[in-house]
C-alpha positions in Angstrom: 25.2 42.5 59.6 26.5 45.4 58.2 24.4 47.0 55.4 26.2 48.9 52.6 26.1 52.5 52.2 24.6 53.6 48.5 24.9 57.2 48.4 22.7 60.1 47.2 19.3 58.7 44.8 18.5 60.2 41.7 14.3 61.3 42.2 13.0 61.8 38.9 15.1 65.2 38.5 17.6 65.8 34.8 20.7 65.5 37.1 21.8 64.4 40.3 21.9 67.0 43.2 25.7 67.1 42.9 26.1 69.9 45.1 24.2 67.9 48.2 26.1 64.7 48.0 29.6 65.8 47.4 29.3 68.6 49.7 28.0 65.9 52.4 31.2 63.6 51.6 33.2 65.2 54.6 30.8 63.6 57.2 29.7 60.7 55.3 33.3 59.1 55.7 33.7 60.1 59.4 29.7 58.3 60.1 30.5 55.5 57.7 33.8 54.5 59.3 32.0 54.8 62.7 29.2 52.6 61.2 31.6 49.5 60.2 33.7 49.9 63.5 30.3 49.6 65.7 28.8 46.6 63.5 32.7 44.6 63.8 32.8 45.2 67.5 36.3 45.9 67.0 38.4 49.3 68.1 40.4 51.7 66.6 39.5 50.0 63.3 40.1 52.6 60.4 38.3 51.9 57.6 37.7 54.8 55.9 36.6 55.9 52.3 40.1 57.0 50.3 39.5 59.5 47.5 40.7 58.6 43.9 43.5 60.4 42.7 43.4 62.3 39.2 45.6 59.6 37.7 43.4 56.9 39.0 39.8 58.8 37.5 41.7 58.5 34.3 42.9 54.9 34.5 39.5 53.9 35.6 37.6 55.7 32.4 40.2 54.4 29.7 39.5 51.1 31.3 35.9 51.4 31.1 35.4 53.1 28.1 38.4 52.9 26.3 41.9 55.3 25.5 40.2 57.6 23.5 37.9 59.8 25.7 39.7 62.6 27.0 39.6 63.5 30.9 40.5 67.4 30.7 39.7 69.6 33.8 41.3 70.1 37.5 40.8 68.1 39.8 40.7 68.7 44.1 44.4 69.1 45.6 45.5 66.2 47.5 47.3 65.4 51.0 50.6 63.5 51.5 50.7 62.1 54.8 53.7 59.8 56.2 55.2 60.6 52.6 52.6 58.9 50.7 49.1 60.8 48.8 48.0 57.3 49.2 47.9 57.4 52.7 46.9 61.4 52.8 43.5 59.6 50.8 41.4 58.9 53.4 42.0 62.6 55.2 40.4 64.6 52.0 37.1 65.8 51.2 35.0 67.7 48.4 35.3 71.7 48.5 32.4 73.7 47.1 34.9 74.2 44.0 35.8 70.7 43.8 31.8 70.0 43.4 32.1 72.2 39.9 34.9 70.7 38.8 34.0 66.9 39.0 30.5 67.9 37.9 32.3 69.4 34.5 34.4 66.7 34.6 31.3 64.2 34.7 29.8 65.6 32.0 32.6 65.6 29.6 33.5 62.0 29.7 29.3 61.0 30.0 28.8 63.6 26.3 32.1 61.8 25.0 30.9 58.1 26.2 27.5 58.7 24.0 28.5 60.7 21.2 28.1 59.5 17.8 31.6 58.0 17.1 31.5 56.0 20.2 27.8 55.0 21.2 27.3 51.8 18.9 30.8 50.1 20.4 30.4 51.7 24.3 26.5 50.9 24.7 25.5 47.1 24.1 21.8 48.1 22.9 20.0 50.4 20.3 17.0 52.4 22.0 13.5 51.6 20.4 13.6 55.0 19.5 16.4 57.5 19.7 13.8 60.8 20.6 12.3 58.7 24.0 13.2 57.2 27.0 13.7 53.2 26.4 14.1 52.0 29.8 15.8 48.2 28.9 18.3 49.7 27.3 19.5 51.9 29.8 19.2 49.5 32.4 21.7 47.1 30.4 24.1 49.2 29.7 24.0 51.4 33.5 24.2 48.1 35.2 27.4 47.0 33.5 28.9 50.2 33.5 27.7 50.8 36.9 29.2 47.8 38.2 32.7 48.5 36.8 32.7 52.6 38.1 31.7 51.4 41.3 33.7 48.7 42.0 30.6 46.1 42.9 27.1 45.1 41.3 24.6 48.2 42.1 22.0 47.1 44.3 18.4 47.0 42.6 17.4 50.3 44.4 20.5 52.1 42.9 20.2 50.5 39.6 16.2 51.3 39.2 17.0 55.1 40.5 19.5 55.6 37.7 17.1 53.9 35.2 14.2 56.3 36.3 16.8 59.6 35.9 17.8 58.8 32.2 13.9 58.1 31.4 13.2 61.3 33.0 15.7 63.3 31.0 15.3 61.3 28.1 11.4 62.4 28.1 12.3 66.0 29.2 14.9 66.5 26.3 13.4 64.1 23.6 16.5 62.2 23.3 17.5 59.1 24.7 21.1 59.3 24.8 20.8 62.8 26.3 19.0 61.2 29.2 21.6 58.1 29.2 24.3 61.1 29.8 22.6 62.4 32.6 22.4 59.6 34.5 26.6 58.5 33.5 27.4 62.1 34.4 25.5 61.4 38.3 27.2 58.3 38.3 30.4 59.9 37.7 30.3 62.4 40.6 28.4 60.2 43.1 30.8 59.1 46.0 30.6 55.4 45.1 32.7 56.6 42.2 34.7 58.7 43.5 35.9 57.7 46.9 36.9 53.9 47.8 34.2 52.2 50.4 35.5 49.7 52.6 32.6 47.6 53.1 32.4 44.2 55.5 30.8 41.1 55.9 30.6 38.8 58.7 34.4 36.2 58.8 32.7 32.6 59.1 36.2 31.8 59.9 36.0 33.7 62.9 32.7 33.8 64.7 31.7 37.3 65.6 34.2 38.9 63.6 34.7 41.1 60.6 36.2 40.7 57.0 36.3 42.7 54.0 34.0 41.7 51.6 35.2 39.9 48.2 34.6 43.5 46.3 36.5 45.4 48.8 39.3 43.2 48.5 39.2 43.3 44.6 39.3 47.2 44.7 42.1 47.2 47.4 44.4 44.6 45.3 43.8 45.9 41.6 44.5 50.1 42.9 48.1 48.0 44.8 49.1 46.5 41.5 47.1 48.5 38.8 46.3 52.0 39.7 42.8 51.6 38.8 39.6 49.5 39.3 39.2 45.8 39.1 38.3 44.8 35.8 35.6 42.1 35.2 37.4 38.8 35.7 38.7 40.1 39.0 35.5 41.6 39.8 34.5 38.1 39.0 36.3 36.4 41.3 35.0 38.5 44.2 31.4 37.9 43.2 32.6 34.3 43.4 34.2 34.0 46.7 37.6 33.2 45.2 39.2 35.9 46.8 38.2 34.5 49.9 40.5 31.4 49.3 44.6 31.1 49.1 44.6 29.6 45.7 42.0 32.0 44.3 43.7 34.9 45.8 46.8 34.1 44.3 45.6 33.1 40.8 44.7 36.9 40.4 47.8 38.5 41.9 49.7 36.6 39.6 47.6 37.7 36.4 47.5 41.1 38.2 51.1 40.7 38.1 51.6 39.5 35.0 49.9 42.2 32.9 51.2 45.2 31.1 48.8 47.4 33.3 52.0 46.6 36.5 53.7 49.2 34.8 51.2 51.9 35.2 50.8 50.5 39.3 54.9 51.0 39.6 55.0 54.6 38.1 52.0 55.5 40.2 54.0 53.9 43.5 57.1 55.9 42.5 55.7 59.1 41.5 54.2 58.9 44.6 57.1 57.8 46.6 59.8 60.0 45.0 57.4 63.1 45.0 57.0 63.5 41.2 54.1 66.3 41.7 56.2 68.7 42.3 57.8 68.6 38.9 54.5 70.6 38.2 56.1 73.5 39.5 59.3 73.1 39.4 61.2 75.9 37.2 64.7 77.4 36.9 66.7 80.4 36.3 66.4 80.5 32.3 69.0 83.1 32.3 71.6 80.6 34.2 70.4 77.8 33.1 68.7 78.3 29.4 68.8 74.2 28.8 66.3 73.7 31.6 63.3 73.8 29.4 59.9 73.0 29.8 60.4 69.8 27.7 63.5 69.4 29.6 61.6 69.1 33.0 58.9 66.8 31.3 61.9 64.4 30.0 63.7 64.5 33.2 60.7 63.1 35.5 59.8 60.7 32.2 63.5 59.1 32.4 63.7 58.2 36.0 60.3 56.4 35.5 61.9 54.8 32.4 64.9 54.0 34.6 62.8 52.0 37.3 60.4 50.3 35.1 63.3 49.2 33.3 65.4 48.1 36.0 62.9 46.5 38.2 60.2 45.0 36.2 61.9 44.0 32.5 65.2 43.2 33.9 63.9 42.2 37.3 67.2 43.6 38.9 67.8 43.8 42.2 66.0 47.3 43.7 68.9 48.7 45.6 71.0 48.7 42.0 68.6 51.5 41.3 71.3 53.8 43.1 74.2 52.7 41.3 73.0 51.5 38.0 74.5 53.3 34.6 71.8 52.2 32.1 69.2 55.0 31.7 67.4 56.5 28.7 67.8 59.7 27.1 66.4 62.0 24.9 68.2 64.5 22.4 66.8 67.2 25.1 68.4 65.6 28.1 71.4 65.0 26.0 72.3 68.5 25.7 71.8 69.0 29.8 74.3 65.5 30.1 76.3 66.4 27.3 75.9 63.4 25.5 75.1 63.3 21.9 71.3 61.7 21.2 69.9 61.2 17.7 66.7 63.1 16.7 64.1 60.5 16.4 66.2 57.1 16.8 64.2 54.4 15.7 62.3 51.9 18.3 62.4 48.1 17.7 59.3 48.1 16.0 60.9 50.8 13.3 58.6 53.9 14.5 60.1 57.1 15.8 61.2 57.1 19.4 62.7 60.2 20.9 64.0 57.6 23.9 67.4 56.0 23.3 69.1 53.6 25.7 72.3 55.1 27.0 75.1 53.0 29.3 77.1 55.8 30.8 81.0 54.7 30.9 82.5 52.9 33.9 84.9 56.0 34.6 81.8 58.5 34.2 81.0 60.5 37.1 77.4 61.0 35.6 74.3 59.3 35.6 75.4 56.8 38.2 71.6 55.8 39.6 68.7 57.7 39.6 69.8 60.3 42.8 72.2 61.3 40.1 69.7 62.1 37.3 68.8 65.3 36.0 65.3 64.5 37.8 66.2 64.2 41.4 69.2 66.8 41.1 66.7 69.6 39.7 63.8 68.9 41.6 65.6 69.5 44.8 67.6 72.3 44.5 67.1 76.2 44.4 66.0 77.9 41.2 69.1 79.9 40.8 71.5 77.1 42.7 72.2 73.6 43.7 71.5 72.8 47.0 73.4 69.6 49.3 70.8 70.6 52.1 67.6 70.0 49.9 69.3 67.1 48.3 70.6 65.2 51.3 67.3 66.5 53.1 65.5 64.3 50.0 67.6 61.5 50.7 67.2 61.2 53.7 63.5 61.6 54.0 62.4 59.7 50.8 64.8 57.5 50.2 65.5 56.1 53.8 62.2 57.3 55.4 63.7 59.3 58.1 62.3 63.0 59.1 64.6 66.0 58.8 63.2 68.7 60.9 62.5 72.4 59.1 64.4 74.6 59.7 63.5 77.5 63.1 61.6 80.2 61.1 64.0 83.0 62.0 67.1 81.5 60.2 69.1 84.1 58.2 70.2 82.8 54.8 72.1 85.4 53.4 75.5 83.5 53.4 74.4 80.7 52.3 72.4 82.3 49.0 75.1 84.8 48.2 76.9 82.3 45.4 79.3 85.4 44.4 80.6 85.5 48.1 84.8 85.8 46.9 85.8 84.2 50.3 82.8 81.1 50.1 83.1 80.6 47.1 81.6 76.9 47.2 78.3 75.1 48.6 80.7 73.6 51.1 82.0 76.6 52.5 78.7 78.5 52.8 77.3 76.1 54.4 80.3 75.4 56.3 80.4 78.7 58.2 76.7 79.2 58.5 76.0 75.5 59.9 78.0 77.0 62.7 75.2 78.7 63.7 73.6 76.2 66.9 70.2 76.4 65.9 70.9 75.2 62.2 74.0 72.3 63.1 71.8 69.9 64.4 69.7 69.5 60.7 73.1 70.4 58.7 74.9 67.3 59.8 71.8 65.0 59.1 72.0 66.3 55.5 74.9 68.3 54.1 77.3 65.5 54.6 75.1 63.7 52.0 74.5 66.2 49.6 77.9 67.2 49.2 78.7 64.3 47.0 76.0 65.7 44.7 77.9 69.1 44.0 79.5 67.9 41.2 76.1 68.5 39.9 74.5 71.8 39.1 70.9 72.6 39.9 69.7 71.7 36.9 71.5 68.5 36.7 74.4 69.2 34.7 77.8 67.7 35.3 80.9 70.5 36.9 83.9 70.3 38.7 84.7 73.9 39.9 82.1 76.8 41.3 83.6 80.2 41.1 86.7 78.8 39.8 87.2 76.9 43.0 87.2 72.9 42.8 84.1 71.4 44.4 84.9 68.8 46.9 82.6 65.5 46.6 83.4 63.6 49.8 81.1 62.9 52.2 79.7 60.4 54.7 76.2 58.3 55.1 76.0 56.7 58.5 79.1 56.5 58.9 80.4 55.1 55.6 82.7 57.6 53.9 82.8 58.2 49.9 84.6 59.9 47.9 81.7 61.6 45.1 78.2 60.6 43.5 78.9 57.1 42.6 80.2 56.2 46.0 77.1 57.9 47.5 74.9 56.1 45.3 77.0 52.5 46.8 76.6 53.7 50.3 72.8 54.4 49.4 72.7 51.0 47.8 74.2 49.3 51.1 72.4 51.0 53.9 69.7 48.1 54.7 67.3 51.7 55.5 67.2 52.2 51.8 64.9 48.3 51.5 63.2 48.6 54.5 62.1 52.1 53.4 60.9 50.5 50.4 58.8 48.2 52.0 57.6 50.1 54.2 56.3 52.5 51.6 54.9 49.6 49.4 53.0 48.4 52.6 51.8 51.7 53.5 50.7 52.9 49.9 48.9 49.8 49.1 47.2 49.6 52.5 46.2 53.1 52.1 47.2 54.0 56.1 50.3 54.6 58.1 52.0 51.3 59.2 50.8 50.6 63.0 53.2 48.9 65.6 51.0 46.1 65.6 51.8 45.6 62.0 55.9 46.1 62.4 56.3 42.3 62.8 54.1 41.9 59.4 56.7 44.6 57.6 60.2 43.0 59.1 58.8 39.5 58.0 58.4 40.7 54.6 62.0 42.8 54.5 63.2 39.8 54.8 61.4 37.7 52.1 62.7 40.7 49.9 66.1 40.0 50.9 65.4 36.3 50.3 64.2 37.0 46.8 66.9 39.5 45.7 65.3 42.4 46.6 63.4 42.4 43.1 60.3 44.5 43.3 57.8 42.1 41.6 58.1 39.5 44.6 57.8 41.9 47.2 54.3 43.0 45.7 53.4 39.6 45.4 54.1 39.2 49.2 52.2 42.0 50.4 49.0 41.3 47.9 49.0 37.7 49.2 49.4 38.5 53.2 46.5 38.5 55.5 47.3 41.7 57.0 47.3 43.4 53.6 43.3 42.7 54.2 42.8 43.2 57.4 40.2 45.6 59.1 41.0 45.7 62.7 44.3 46.4 64.3 
């Protein structure tokens, strides 16, 4: 039987030897995966540990200790693989600087949990004396909290080590809560918390085979739908063996899908898929685009997420309609870019001030047609001082259609394209047309530019325009043989392209499974795509099909 890795132990000191534990994470991950593969007798199994993201860290802390706990500080950078950070999470380790950062985060969180304002609420017992150790109270708190942080019950050895550490620190510092803080800090920097482990057990339905244990299934499901750790009810279902039954699994999937936390999970999915991490470095030339402020960047990102959540979850709409919908939400800041009047601080449904206003673009309005014509997409895939049909077309190919576009050769001369003051080639189409005559450039530009030209009616900041340098902009284009005249036509072409749907299905499956889709899983994803179509391309139904499929929890190719 496979034994579970339990991480570094506390041995009577004041705090965890965080440096030793975290520095060893990379080698631990490799050794742990190899141990599981050997124990299961399955070749090419990839049950690698995945490091939790900064958002997942924050979500877990809020779920366990409440939303008033502030999580501030820097996190280790993520790696995108196969278009997703969720897949790259199994490829990352922790640097020496990261060790210090995680430890600082943990100390801050633990200090807030035990402070005078929160301890009576978050700690389910009171010590016999606040100036001395109390193993019974410490054990009660650490067992309950550890189960939520580690996504499984602590082993007896783990729990006693944590209790002993809390006691040693309390005795040395003369403060029960200081001891508890030290032990909680240790848990928050443990590989058991910072990494998602895959634990295997014997599969009674297949003698000699292995399967994920219930707690691993619970984490797989919860991180997929909520972008956070399992709650108590889901952990109880894991403990009772309910997740190994079809009825029990479906009950929990339906419960998670019905929760308000699903919005958090869907936001995380699309933030990853649409590469919204790039908003953190997005900037425009303020001399050219004075309206594109820091607030505009934040609002542009949020506008697209609100549109997605409203359309897919609130309205339960067709996923493909995200690329044609005229319904969205605006703030006064975005209104200045869209040239739409938006009232300051309109009242929400409950009578409180709300910066966001629902807005419907008119049927003949060329602005705001689907998420690819929103400020977020247009500004994110442009240069700081000019628009870019190439960048926008490349983003459509790679992000929306899951098609790889080669990077340009290192010795390409972009002077002609960058010269927006060219009196001969006044528009981007004309400059790119001249540039793409070079043999080394023509192939890639054929993949990107015919799509991106339709979005040339939008400047680098997303504002609508009809001319460039006094010349009328030609927005005609083509996508995989389908011709169109403008941005609405491009949105319809993306809507109707079969690759738009298959790309989402692949991304959703890989995002949840945390690995690239193997050849052996192609039949599964194709079946999911067919079910998705039968269900009217509704995202919650797709999530349910994925979360209840046997393949989603499979540990062998």
